[in-house]
N, C-alpha and C positions, 0 to 999 in steps of 0.2 A: 795225401798230395803226392803227385808224381813229379820227379825231377827231370827236366828236359834241357838238353844242350842245343842251342841254335848256332850253327856254324856260318858266320858271315854277317857283317854289319852294314850291308847296303840297304836299299829300300825294301827288298823282300825279307831280309833277315830281321830288320828292326820291326816291320809291321807284323811278322810272324811272332816274334817275341812278345809284342804288345797284345796280339790276339790271344796267345796262350795265357798270358798273365791275367787277362780279363776273365778267363775261364778257371782261374784258381791254381794254375800250375806254378811250380817253383822253377824259374827259368834262368839259365845262365847263357849269355851271348858271348861268343868268341869272335874277335875282330883283330886282324893282323896289323892294321894301321893304328895310329894314336887316337884317331877319331872315327866316328861313323861317317858313311857316305863319302869316302875319299877315292873310290874307284869309279865305276860307271854311273853311280848315283851322284856324282859331283857336279857335272855341268852338261847335262843332256839338253835336248831341245825344249824341254819344259811343257810339252803338250800332253794334256789329258784327253786323248783323241780317239774316241770310238770310231770316228770317221776315217781313221788310218788303220782300221782292223784288217784290211785286205792282206792276206798272207802272200809271200813272194813266190810260192810254188806255182809258177805259170811259165809256159813256153816263151813268152815274151821276155821274161827276166833272163833266161838263158841266152836268147838271141842278143839282147842288149849287152850282156856280159862278154860274149865273144866279140862283139863289135868294138867294145871299149877296152879289150884285153891289153893293147899296147899304148893306150892313151893315159898318161900318168895323172891327169886331172879329171878323169872320168868319174861320174857319180858312183859307178860300181867298178871295182878293180880287183882282179884275181891274180895273185902271184902264180905264174905258171909252174913254179918249182913243184915237182911231184912229192906226195907224201901220203901214207896210208890213211891217216886221220882225215885229211882233206878229201881224199878220194871216196872213202866210205861215207862221209857226210854228204857229198854231192850225189852219190848213188841213191841214198835214202831221200835226198831232196827231190830228185827226179821222180822217184817212185811215189812221192806224195802229191805230185801234180794232179793225180786222180781225185784227191781229196780237197782240191783248192776251194770249191764252193762251200763244202761242209765246214771246213776249218775257218774260212772267212766269216761265215755266219756265227759260228761259235765264239770267235774272237770278239765280234760285235756284242754278243750277249754278255760275255764276261766283262767287257769294258763298261757297259751300261750298269751292270750290277756293282762294279767297283766304285763308281761315283758315289753311291749312297754311303758306303762304308767310309770312304776317304773323307768326304765332307763332314759326315757325322763325327768321326774321330777328331778331325781338326777343330771343329766347333767345341766338342766336349773338353778337349785338352787345351784350348786357347792357343793353337799353333798358327802363327802368321807366316804365310809362305808366298806372298805376292800373288794371291789368287786373282785371276781375271776371268769372269764369265762372259766373255765377249764373242764367243763362238770361234770357229776355225773356217777359213776360206781356202779352198783348193783352187789353184789357178792353172789354166791350160792355154798353151800358145797355139795349138793346132786342133783340127777337128778330130784326128785320130785319137789323141789323148783324151779329149772331151767325151768322145763316144765310148771309149773304154770305161771312163768314170761313170757314165750312165749305167753300164752293165754292173759295175761294182755297187752302185747305189741300190740296185734291185736286191743284191745279196744283203747289204746292210739293212735294208728295210725288212727283210725276212728275219734278221736278227733283232729287230725292234728299234732300229735307228732311222728316223727320217732325215733326209737332207735335200736341199733345194737347188736346182739348176738356176744359175744367175747369168745375166748378160754382162758384157763389158761395162755398160752404163751402170748396172746395178752393183757390179764389183767396185766401181769408183765410189758409189754412194756408201757401200759398206766400209771401205778403207780408202779414204781420199788421198792418202800419202803415196799409194802405190803407183809407180810410173811404168810406162811401157805399153805395148799393144798385146792384147790377149783375145783368144777366140771365145772364151767363156769360163765359167767357174761353177763350183758347187759349194754351198754354204751350209754348215752345220751349227745352228745357233745354240745347241745344247752342250757343245764341247767347250773346254776351258784350258787355261794354262796356269803354271805356277813354277816356283823354284823348288826343285826336287831336293837340293841340299838342305835348304831351310826346313822343308817338311820333314825329312828324315831325321835331322838333328832335333827338331821339336818333338817328334814321336819317340826318339830315344830317351829324352828327358821324361816324357810321359810314362814310358815303360819302366824306367827306374823308379818313378813314384809309386808304381804298382808292385815294386819289389824285384824287378829284373836286375840281376847282377851283370853289368856290362864289363867285360874284361878286354882291355885294349892292348895293343902291342903283343898279341898272342900268335906266335908262329905255330900253327897246328901241323904237327908232323905226321900224325896218323889217327885214323878212326877205326874202332873195332866194335862189333856187336855179336853176342851169342843168341840174340833174339829176346832175351829177358833183361840184360843189363848192357849198357853202352859205355865205351871208354873213349876219352878224348886226350891224346897225348900231345903236349906242347913243349917247345924248347924252353929251357930254363938255364940261362948261362951256358956253361959247357955241357950240361946234361939235359935231362928232360923230366917232366912231371906228368902223371896220368890222373885225370879226373874221372869219376864214375857217376853215371846217371842211369835213370830208368829208360830213357829213350833219347833220340837226337833227331834234329831236322837239318838237312843240308840245304843251305841258302847261299852258297859260296860262289855264285856267278860262274865265270869261266873255269874256276878251280873245281867246280862240282864234279866234273867228269873224273878227275883223278881220285877224289874222295869216294865217289860211287864205286869205282873199281875196287878200292880197299874193302868196301862193304859187300862186295859180291853182286853189284848192280851195274848195268850198262846204261849210261846216260850220255848219249853222243852229242855233247855240246861242242860247238866250234866257236872260237873267239872272232867275232866280226868287228873290226875296228870302225869306229865312227869319230868324226871330228866336230868340234864346235868352236865358235868364236863368241866372246862376250864383248860387245861394243859399248864402251862407256860413253854416256851422253852428257858431257860436262857443261854444255851451254844450252840456252833456251831454244836456239834454232834447231839443233840436233834433236832435242826432245820433242819439238813440234813436228819434225820431219820423220820421226820414227813411228811405225804403225802401232795402233792399240789392239787391233784385231790380229790374231795369229794366222799365219799363212802356211800353206804347203805348196811348193812349186813342183809339179809333177815332172817336168823336163829335167830339172837339176837335182831332184830328190832332196831339196832343202826345206827345212821347217824353221819357223820363227816364233819367238815369244817375247813379249814386252814384260820385263821384270822390274816392276816399280817405275819410278819416274826417270831414273838415270841409267838404266841398263837395257840393252837389246841383245837377245840371244839368237844366233843363227847356227843351225846344226844339221848334220846329215852325212851323206855318202856312206858307202860300205866298202870295206877293204878286207879281203881274205888273204891274210899275210901272217898266219900263225899268232903267237903270243906277243908280237912286237907292238909296243906302245909308243914308239917314237913319233914325235910330231913333225911331219914332213911339210916343208914350206910349199911344195908343189900341190899339196892337198888343201892347204889353208888359203892360198892365193885366190882360188875360185870363189870361196865364201866371201872374201872381202870385195872381190870384183862384183859379185852379185848384189851386195849391199849398195855399192856405188852406182850400179845400173838401175836398180829398182827403187832406191831411196836416195837420190843424189844430194838431198839436203842434209844428210847425216855426215858428221865429221868422223872419219874412220882413223884418226891418228892414234886413238887409244883403243887398241884391240888386244884382247887376251885370248890366245889360242889354247885348245885343250884336245886331248884324244883319250878315248876309253874303249874297252872291249865289251861288246854286247855278247851275252851268252845265248847262242842260238841253237835250238834243236832243228833237225832237218825238216820237220813238218811245221815249223814256225809256231808250235804250241808249247806252252810251258809244261814241265814235268811237275805235277802236283799230286801227292798221295804217298802211298806206302811203297817201300822197297821189298826185297825178298825176305829180309829179316823183319820180324813182326814189330819191332820197336824202332825201326828206321823209316824216316819219312823225307820227302823232298818237296821243296818249293823253289824251283830254279828254272833256268832256260827260257826266260821271257823275251829274249831278243830285244827288238826295238820298242817293245810295249811294256817294259818293266814298270815304269811310272804309271802307265795307264791301267795295268791289270793287278798290281801288287796287293792292293787292299782286299780284293775279293779272293785271290788265291791264298793270302795269309789267313783270312777267315775260314776258308774251306779246309785247309790243312789242319788248322787248330780244331775245327769241328770233328774231323776224322780222328784226331788224336784223342779228343774228349770222349767220343763214342767208345773208344777202345781202352779207356784209362784203367779199367778194372783188370784187364788181362792183355798180354801181348801175344796171345795164341793166334797164329795166322790161319788156323783151320776154321775159325768162326765163319758162318755165312756172311756176317756183316763185313768181315775183312775182305772177302772175295768181292763183295759189292763195292767196297771202297776203292779197290784197285782199278775198277772200271772208270774211275774219275781221274786217272793219271793221264793227262793230256799228252805226255811224251811217249806213252806206250802205243804199240801198234794197234791194239784192240780197243783202247779206251778213248772216250771223248766226253766233253762237258754235256751233262744232261742225259747220259746213257742210263 
C-alpha cells in the first residue's frame, strides 16, 4: 500500500482523498482550517452545470472587462494596479483565446462525466446535499446575448450536452416566479444544483470511514519531493514537524501555485474573487416566491440555486484583485438588487454575504495529472467549475496514481502518456 498526502480540504481535496481510498491507498489529508469546505467550497452558486462549461477565453470577455474597468458594481472587475503575476496570467489568457472552442467542448465532456461519479458517490455514501434535478435556465435580455448562446450551444452539443432554446412564454412555464422582460432563454434539463458545503462535509465523513486520516488546523509550511518520497512540513507550536509519504497530491486551491513552485512546477493559478448571498426564506410567501429551477443571468453573470425549502443562493461576479477576500458592500448590493428585481415576492431582510477565491488557470482548464517529480500530482485550478468538475478530475488523478503505484519512475511510457491529460499544460487536453 502506498501512502499519499492530499494537500487541501476543499471539494477537490476531499473527493481526491475519497477516490484514492477507494483504490486502496493509505491517505492523509491536510487542511489548514478546523473543518473541510471552509474556503471556496463553502458557499458557491451551487450549480452542477455542464451548460456553464463555456470558457472565458473570448475577445468579448476582454471588451466587457475594459468597459467595466471603472464601474465598482460591474460583473467583471479588474484592479488596474500592475503586478507580474496578474500580467503573466492575462497574457496566457489571451494566448488561449485560440483554444476557446476546444476547451469549451472538453469542459462540457468533463462536466457530463463528473455527474455519474458525483451522484453515484452520494448515493453509495448516503450524502444529503439538497440535490435538485430541476435543470438550469439561462436567461437573456437581448438578441445579441441570445445569439451568442446559440453558438455556445453548438459547442456544448459537440461535447455531448443538448440544451433547448425557449421563448419568454416557455421560460415563464419553466419558472413561474421569474419577473421581468426577456428576449429568450436556453434550458438544460439534465443540469442540477446542490449545497457544495453539505456534499463536501458528507464525503469527508465517507473518506474517513474508508480510512482517510483528516488532519485539520494544519498550516502547511513547505512541500518537498525527491521523486520517490515526499515530505509535508507543518507548523507545530513554535516549531515544525515533517511527515513522510510515498507521494502527494496538491489540491490547495489558490495556494496551489506557491506549493507547485516549491515542487519545481509552474501552475499559474490566479485568485478570482466571487461573491454570493444566501437569502433565508423565513416565511411561506418568500418560499413560494423563490424559484425552484436554477437560473443563470447572462447580462449580470449571476447564478441561483434553491437550497432546500428555506434558503436561496445567488452567486457570481468576477474580481481580479489579488488574494483579497474582503466582502465589499458595493459588490453585494447588486446581488440583493437583482433578487428584488427578478423575484419581488422574496423578503430580503435576512441575507448572508460571502466571498471566496476561485483558483483559475489562464486557459480555464484544471491542472490534473503529474508534476515534474514522479510522485507529485495535481488536481487544482478548476476556476468557477470546481463543484461541477471535481468528481471526475478526482477519479482521473486517482487512476493515474493507481496505474503508477508500483514505481514512481517518470521515464515510463505510461507516465509520459499520463502527462498529456494535464489540462493546465500547454500541450495537454482531456481525451488526448
